[in-house]
ZAMARGU-4260 file (C-alpha; in steps of 0.2 Angstrom, whole numbers, plus 5000, padded with zeros to 4 digits):
<rodrens>
0) 4764/4730/4545 | 4779/4741/4542 | 4796/4737/4549 | 4797/4721/4559 | 4811/4710/4567
5) 4812/4692/4570 | 4814/4687/4588 | 4832/4682/4584 | 4835/4698/4574 | 4828/4708/4588
10) 4839/4699/4601 | 4854/4702/4591 | 4850/4721/4589 | 4847/4722/4608 | 4864/4715/4611
15) 4871/4730/4602 | 4860/4741/4612 | 4866/4733/4628 | 4884/4736/4623 | 4880/4755/4620
20) 4872/4756/4637 | 4887/4764/4647 | 4888/4778/4634 | 4869/4780/4634 | 4869/4782/4653
25) 4880/4797/4652 | 4871/4805/4638 | 4887/4805/4627 | 4881/4793/4614 | 4879/4799/4596
30) 4864/4811/4596 | 4862/4818/4578 | 4845/4827/4574 | 4836/4817/4560 | 4825/4829/4550
35) 4808/4834/4555 | 4800/4832/4573 | 4795/4814/4575 | 4781/4807/4585 | 4773/4791/4591
40) 4755/4787/4588 | 4746/4776/4601 | 4730/4769/4594 | 4721/4763/4610 | 4708/4754/4599
45) 4721/4742/4592 | 4730/4738/4608 | 4727/4720/4613 | 4738/4721/4629 | 4752/4709/4623
50) 4765/4719/4631 | 4778/4716/4617 | 4782/4734/4618 | 4785/4733/4636 | 4797/4719/4634
55) 4806/4727/4619 | 4809/4743/4629 | 4817/4733/4643 | 4827/4722/4631 | 4834/4736/4620
60) 4838/4748/4635 | 4845/4734/4646 | 4833/4738/4660 | 4832/4725/4674 | 4816/4716/4679
65) 4806/4721/4694 | 4797/4711/4707 | 4778/4715/4704 | 4762/4708/4711 | 4745/4706/4702
70) 4729/4708/4713 | 4712/4702/4710 | 4706/4718/4702 | 4722/4724/4694 | 4729/4717/4677
75) 4742/4731/4674 | 4759/4724/4678 | 4769/4733/4683 | 4757/4746/4689 | 4767/4762/4685
80) 4783/4769/4677 | 4799/4768/4687 | 4817/4771/4685 | 4818/4753/4677 | 4802/4753/4668
85) 4800/4766/4655 | 4785/4759/4646 | 4771/4748/4651 | 4753/4743/4646 | 4740/4750/4657
90) 4724/4740/4658 | 4708/4750/4662 | 4690/4745/4665 | 4680/4758/4657 | 4661/4759/4659
95) 4651/4759/4643 | 4633/4761/4645 | 4627/4748/4657 | 4642/4737/4654 | 4661/4738/4655
100) 4675/4736/4643 | 4693/4732/4645 | 4704/4745/4637 | 4723/4744/4635 | 4736/4758/4632
105) 4755/4760/4631 | 4761/4773/4644 | 4778/4781/4643 | 4786/4799/4642 | 4776/4811/4632
110) 4792/4820/4625 | 4783/4837/4626 | 4787/4850/4613 | 4792/4862/4627 | 4795/4850/4642
115) 4792/4857/4659 | 4805/4845/4666 | 4818/4854/4655 | 4812/4871/4660 | 4815/4867/4679
120) 4831/4858/4678 | 4845/4869/4686 | 4860/4860/4678 | 4854/4858/4660 | 4854/4839/4663
125) 4838/4838/4653 | 4836/4844/4635 | 4824/4843/4620 | 4831/4837/4604 | 4824/4845/4588
130) 4818/4828/4581 | 4807/4824/4596 | 4816/4815/4611 | 4818/4823/4628 | 4835/4817/4634
135) 4846/4818/4649 | 4864/4817/4655 | 4866/4807/4672 | 4883/4815/4674 | 4875/4832/4676
140) 4860/4827/4686 | 4862/4832/4704 | 4846/4823/4710 | 4836/4838/4715 | 4821/4829/4707
145) 4813/4846/4702 | 4808/4837/4685 | 4800/4823/4695 | 4788/4836/4703 | 4786/4846/4688
150) 4781/4833/4675 | 4762/4833/4674 | 4762/4814/4669 | 4774/4809/4683 | 4787/4802/4670
155) 4804/4805/4677 | 4809/4793/4692 | 4825/4794/4702 | 4837/4779/4701 | 4844/4777/4719
160) 4859/4767/4712 | 4863/4778/4697 | 4859/4794/4708 | 4850/4802/4694 | 4833/4802/4685
165) 4829/4789/4672 | 4815/4788/4659 | 4811/4784/4641 | 4823/4792/4628 | 4812/4787/4612
170) 4826/4775/4608 | 4836/4790/4601 | 4851/4779/4597 | 4839/4769/4585 | 4833/4785/4577
175) 4851/4790/4574 | 4853/4774/4564 | 4837/4777/4554 | 4827/4764/4565 | 4810/4766/4574
180) 4809/4765/4593 | 4810/4747/4599 | 4792/4747/4606 | 4785/4752/4589 | 4795/4739/4579
185) 4788/4724/4589 | 4770/4730/4589 | 4760/4717/4578 | 4743/4726/4578 | 4750/4744/4573
190) 4743/4751/4589 | 4760/4760/4590 | 4766/4769/4574 | 4780/4781/4571 | 4784/4795/4559
195) 4785/4814/4556 | 4774/4823/4569 | 4763/4832/4556 | 4760/4815/4548 | 4755/4807/4564
200) 4743/4821/4568 | 4735/4819/4551 | 4733/4800/4554 | 4725/4804/4571 | 4713/4816/4564
205) 4709/4804/4549 | 4707/4789/4561 | 4689/4792/4565 | 4693/4791/4584 | 4683/4804/4593
210) 4696/4807/4606 | 4714/4814/4602 | 4726/4817/4616 | 4744/4825/4615 | 4741/4837/4601
215) 4738/4852/4613 | 4741/4845/4630 | 4756/4854/4639 | 4758/4864/4623 | 4759/4848/4612
220) 4768/4832/4614 | 4778/4819/4603 | 4766/4805/4609 | 4748/4806/4602 | 4734/4795/4608
225) 4718/4791/4598 | 4704/4782/4607 | 4686/4778/4606 | 4684/4781/4625 | 4688/4796/4635
230) 4706/4797/4639 | 4703/4801/4657 | 4696/4784/4659 | 4713/4777/4654 | 4721/4787/4668
235) 4728/4801/4657 | 4726/4817/4666 | 4719/4834/4660 | 4734/4845/4656 | 4734/4863/4653
240) 4737/4868/4635 | 4749/4881/4640 | 4768/4879/4638 | 4779/4882/4653 | 4785/4898/4644
245) 4767/4904/4642 | 4763/4900/4660 | 4778/4910/4666 | 4773/4924/4655 | 4756/4924/4662
250) 4763/4925/4680 | 4775/4939/4674 | 4760/4949/4668 | 4751/4946/4684 | 4766/4951/4694
255) 4768/4967/4683 | 4750/4971/4685 | 4751/4970/4704 | 4767/4981/4703 | 4758/4994/4693
260) 4743/4994/4705 | 4754/4995/4720 | 4763/5010/4713 | 4747/5019/4712 | 4737/5013/4727
265) 4751/5013/4740 | 4756/5032/4738 | 4737/5036/4738 | 4734/5027/4754 | 4750/5035/4762
270) 4744/5052/4756 | 4726/5050/4763 | 4733/5043/4780 | 4745/5057/4782 | 4731/5070/4778
275) 4720/5062/4790 | 4733/5063/4804 | 4735/5082/4800 | 4716/5085/4802
</rodrens>
């Protein structure tokens, strides 16, 4: 089952994490790059909805609990990410033939290879670390919320108390100590796995799952989903394969093309109009 912690051991480790929280909030904690790009594998087929990963995320990062409600037709609790919820289990009722099936999946920051949030941040408060995590510095965040609007997965959320955005950091402080993210550590069914991204992709392709998500979406991410049901049924959106730089390049080409056409057409139209007036 890989690296596991006893409940007492995890609580002890979480105490260390809570002690580091002030430095983590300012983005000034130790942040060495550890080798190859890492990734998290989310195997939807193995998830039983125990929410241990959800609790571990709260505990390790010192995130407060939130008041939530469960309706008659909603088992997801809480129902979305927020400034204080960086990972949660989404329950989805998926139609299978004439029947339905409950499918559970862990939802969190995708840690894109080329993050849109980073590309739109005007102060450099967000950045991508070479080994996977997309991190941020609340001291540099000015609350413009461009990242909130730009993220295709709706991940960053503005914390009114901290006056800055907050989101999953892939437990970079644990990675720096040679540990796995807290959510992966407590997963008893191995629905969450962690390793080098190329190895995670190899596992995904060899898993026998017909659906893989995150390999190419948004130019590729550091969270890879495998599923035996269409991922759209789990609420994961269709995302363009282009990276922000490729998208911007396409816009530049279009603008350049329009400029060239304008240089040819406008003088021609002006000449014809002038000639018509003379006649």
